[in-house]
C-alpha positions in Angstrom: -8.6 -22.0 -65.4 -11.5 -20.9 -67.4 -14.7 -19.4 -65.7 -17.3 -22.2 -65.1 -20.6 -21.3 -65.1 -23.7 -22.6 -63.6 -27.7 -22.6 -64.4 -30.5 -24.8 -62.7 -33.5 -24.6 -65.3 -36.5 -24.8 -63.3 -38.4 -26.4 -66.5 -37.3 -28.8 -69.2 -36.6 -26.4 -71.8 -34.8 -24.0 -70.3 -32.4 -27.0 -70.1 -32.7 -27.3 -73.6 -31.9 -24.2 -74.3 -29.4 -23.8 -72.5 -27.4 -26.9 -73.9 -28.1 -25.7 -77.4 -26.7 -22.6 -77.1 -23.3 -23.9 -75.3 -22.9 -27.0 -77.9 -19.7 -29.1 -76.7 -19.1 -26.5 -73.8 -22.1 -28.0 -71.7 -22.9 -30.9 -69.8 -26.1 -31.2 -67.6 -25.4 -31.7 -64.0 -27.4 -34.1 -61.8 -25.6 -37.1 -59.6 -22.4 -35.5 -60.1 -20.6 -38.8 -59.3 -19.1 -39.2 -63.1 -18.7 -35.8 -63.9 -17.0 -34.5 -61.5 -14.6 -36.6 -60.9 -13.7 -36.2 -65.1 -13.1 -32.5 -64.3 -10.7 -33.2 -61.3 -8.7 -35.3 -63.3 -8.8 -32.7 -66.2 -10.9 -35.1 -68.9 -13.5 -32.7 -69.5 -13.1 -28.6 -69.2 -17.1 -27.6 -69.5 -17.9 -23.7 -69.4 -21.8 -25.2 -68.7 -23.3 -27.1 -65.9 -26.7 -27.5 -66.5 -28.4 -29.0 -63.2 -31.5 -30.8 -64.2 -32.6 -31.6 -60.5 -35.1 -29.3 -60.3 -36.9 -30.4 -63.3 -40.2 -32.5 -61.9 -40.1 -34.6 -64.9 -36.7 -36.0 -64.4 -37.0 -36.2 -60.9 -40.5 -38.2 -60.5 -40.4 -42.4 -60.4 -44.4 -42.7 -61.7 -46.9 -46.1 -62.0 -50.1 -46.4 -63.9 -52.4 -48.7 -66.2 -49.5 -51.9 -65.0 -46.7 -49.8 -66.6 -43.2 -47.3 -64.4 -42.1 -44.2 -66.1 -39.5 -42.9 -64.0 -36.9 -40.0 -64.7 -33.5 -39.5 -65.5 -32.4 -37.7 -62.5 -33.5 -40.3 -60.3 -31.0 -41.5 -58.0 -30.3 -44.8 -57.8 -31.3 -45.0 -54.3 -34.9 -44.4 -54.8 -35.1 -47.1 -56.8 -33.7 -49.3 -54.5 -35.3 -48.7 -51.8 -38.7 -48.2 -53.5 -40.9 -51.7 -52.5 -43.4 -51.1 -55.5 -40.4 -50.5 -58.0 -38.0 -54.2 -56.6 -41.3 -56.1 -57.1 -42.3 -54.7 -60.4 -38.3 -54.8 -61.6 -36.3 -56.3 -59.9 -33.3 -56.6 -62.2 -33.4 -52.8 -62.2 -32.8 -53.0 -58.7 -30.2 -56.0 -58.9 -28.2 -53.3 -61.2 -29.4 -49.6 -59.7 -27.8 -51.4 -56.5 -24.3 -51.9 -57.2 -23.6 -48.3 -58.4 -20.9 -47.4 -56.1 -20.9 -47.3 -52.1 -24.5 -46.6 -50.9 -23.1 -42.8 -50.2 -22.9 -42.8 -54.1 -26.2 -44.8 -55.1 -27.6 -41.5 -53.5 -26.6 -39.3 -55.4 -25.8 -41.5 -58.6 -28.4 -41.5 -61.3 -29.8 -43.9 -64.0 -29.9 -41.2 -66.5 -26.0 -40.3 -65.3 -25.2 -44.3 -65.7 -26.2 -44.8 -69.0 -25.1 -41.8 -70.6 -21.5 -41.4 -69.0 -21.9 -44.5 -72.0 -19.0 -46.7 -69.8 -19.4 -50.3 -71.3 -19.5 -52.0 -68.1 -22.5 -49.6 -66.1 -24.5 -51.2 -63.8 -27.8 -50.2 -64.8 -28.0 -50.4 -68.7 -28.0 -54.4 -69.4 -30.9 -54.5 -67.1 -32.3 -51.9 -68.2 -31.5 -53.0 -71.8 -33.6 -57.0 -70.2 -36.1 -54.9 -69.2 -36.6 -53.1 -73.6 -36.8 -49.6 -71.7 -37.3 -46.9 -73.7 -35.7 -43.5 -73.5 -37.7 -40.3 -73.8 -35.0 -37.7 -75.3 -35.9 -33.8 -75.8 -33.8 -31.4 -77.6 -34.3 -28.5 -80.3 -36.0 -30.6 -82.7 -38.4 -31.8 -79.7 -39.2 -34.9 -78.2 -38.2 -38.7 -79.2 -38.7 -41.8 -77.7 -35.2 -44.4 -78.2 -34.5 -47.7 -76.8 -31.6 -47.7 -74.1 -29.3 -50.2 -76.1 -29.1 -47.2 -78.6 -28.5 -44.4 -76.7 -24.8 -45.5 -75.9 -22.8 -46.1 -79.3 -19.3 -46.3 -78.0 -16.9 -45.4 -74.8 -18.0 -41.8 -73.8 -20.3 -41.4 -76.4 -23.9 -41.8 -77.3 -26.3 -41.2 -79.9 -27.8 -37.7 -78.9 -28.2 -34.4 -80.9 -26.8 -31.0 -79.6 -29.0 -30.4 -76.9 -30.8 -32.9 -76.4 -31.0 -34.8 -73.4 -32.3 -37.8 -71.4 -35.4 -36.8 -70.2 -36.7 -39.8 -68.1 -37.4 -44.5 -69.0 -40.7 -46.2 -69.8 -40.5 -49.6 -68.6 -44.2 -51.2 -70.5 -46.6 -53.5 -68.5 -45.1 -56.2 -68.6 -47.6 -60.0 -68.6 -48.4 -62.5 -65.8 -45.0 -64.8 -65.0 -42.7 -62.2 -65.5 -38.7 -62.5 -64.4 -35.8 -59.9 -64.3 -32.6 -60.2 -62.7 -29.2 -58.7 -63.3 -25.8 -60.0 -61.8 -22.2 -58.8 -62.4 -18.8 -60.2 -62.1 -16.1 -58.4 -60.0 -12.9 -59.2 -58.3 -14.0 -57.7 -55.7 -17.3 -57.9 -53.9 -18.1 -54.2 -53.2 -17.4 -50.9 -54.8 -15.8 -52.6 -58.0 -16.5 -52.3 -61.9 -18.0 -55.2 -63.5 -15.3 -57.2 -66.0 -18.8 -58.7 -66.7 -22.6 -57.7 -66.1 -25.3 -59.8 -67.3 -29.7 -59.0 -67.8 -31.9 -61.5 -68.6 -35.7 -60.1 -68.4 -38.5 -63.3 -69.9 -41.5 -64.5 -69.2 -43.8 -67.8 -69.0 -47.2 -68.9 -69.9 -49.7 -71.0 -67.5 -48.1 -74.4 -68.8 -44.2 -72.8 -67.8 -42.5 -72.3 -71.4 -41.1 -69.5 -72.3 -42.9 -67.3 -74.0 -40.4 -64.0 -74.5 -37.0 -62.7 -73.2 -34.1 -60.6 -73.9 -30.9 -60.8 -72.6 -28.2 -58.4 -72.2 -24.1 -58.2 -71.6 -22.3 -55.3 -70.6 -17.8 -54.8 -70.0 -17.3 -57.5 -73.3 -18.0 -54.8 -76.3 -17.8 -51.5 -76.6 -21.0 -50.6 -75.2 -24.1 -53.0 -73.4 -25.5 -55.3 -75.9 -28.6 -57.3 -76.6 -28.0 -59.9 -77.5 -31.0 -61.4 -79.8 -29.9 -64.9 -80.6 -29.9 -66.4 -76.6 -32.9 -65.0 -76.3 -34.3 -67.3 -78.6 -32.7 -69.7 -77.3 -34.8 -69.5 -74.1 -37.7 -68.8 -75.8 -40.5 -72.3 -76.6 -38.0 -74.0 -73.9 -39.0 -74.4 -70.1 -35.9 -73.4 -69.5 -34.3 -76.3 -68.5 -30.9 -77.3 -68.7 -29.9 -77.4 -72.5 -31.8 -74.4 -72.9 -29.8 -72.0 -70.5 -26.3 -74.1 -72.6 -27.3 -72.7 -75.6 -28.6 -69.1 -74.1 -25.1 -68.7 -72.8 -22.9 -70.0 -75.4 -25.4 -67.2 -77.6 -23.9 -64.8 -75.1 -20.0 -66.0 -74.9 -20.4 -65.9 -79.1 -21.8 -62.8 -79.1 -19.2 -60.6 -77.0 -16.3 -59.0 -78.9 -14.4 -57.6 -75.2 -10.9 -56.4 -74.8 -7.8 -57.4 -73.0 -7.2 -55.0 -69.5 -5.4 -55.3 -65.9 -9.4 -56.3 -64.4 -9.5 -60.1 -67.4 -8.6 -60.5 -70.2 -10.8 -61.8 -73.9 -11.0 -65.2 -73.3 -11.9 -64.7 -69.2 -15.0 -62.7 -69.8 -16.1 -64.6 -73.1 -16.2 -67.5 -70.3 -17.3 -65.3 -67.7 -20.3 -64.0 -69.9 -22.0 -66.5 -70.8 -21.7 -68.2 -66.7 -23.4 -64.8 -65.3 -25.7 -64.7 -68.4 -27.1 -68.7 -67.3 -27.1 -67.5 -63.0 -29.0 -64.6 -63.6 -31.7 -66.5 -66.1 -32.3 -69.4 -63.4 -33.4 -66.2 -60.7 -34.9 -64.4 -63.4 -37.4 -67.4 -64.0 -37.5 -68.6 -60.5 -39.0 -64.7 -60.1 -40.9 -65.2 -62.9 -42.6 -68.6 -61.3 -43.0 -67.1 -58.2 -44.8 -64.1 -60.1 -47.5 -66.7 -61.5 
């Protein structure tokens, strides 16, 4: 067994330097709920673990001017238990609440759920639907990246050597906005999504949808943003016809695989159903927000 080095830097700059210096031999350690399992299973054998939980920017949750920014190492349970966050972004809280057991949620982080790059991650479609942007830091400085551009495939991200996701920014949302995330699993608890769907929409004073974003997970090599599904809702009162067109667009965008949890045909059909149900919840939340 090779020697394993552990570092707990107190600044982002120190963390980036450690990661850049070790390259592929280093791993970010935040919640550890995926990392430790992969290490015990022999899937990865890092030489360096960089613990980022002591860096304030990665563990803070702050709101100002109607916007919200939270660190990539914020545990899922912090978002679930924040009444203010649940009120502002209930769809993201929906996704965070479905990550593992309550014990796992107390450790698992949103940044880790994203960067683990599972196509079935529960927080990712919700973040994409919300239009979240990730702040990425590395040896070359900082950059802002839409969440949908971070994951490129199973276990793969667009992060360069030494880069780390620092935080997520949720822009101020207009009045009469609502979002929701739903998933389908064979069991009710602690299972991996067969399909997940996130919907975010905004209504005008007359109840017409003026903006929308729709995302689905577990139906492709990464979570998908589906512009055609959003277009089916915009300009409508999100009635039955609009929801049917939206569901059809979601199903058309899917490119799943067959596995032991579901066939391609099943996932394609269920994706439209779950997106429609999520849209109905988002619509009701938007109406209540007015």
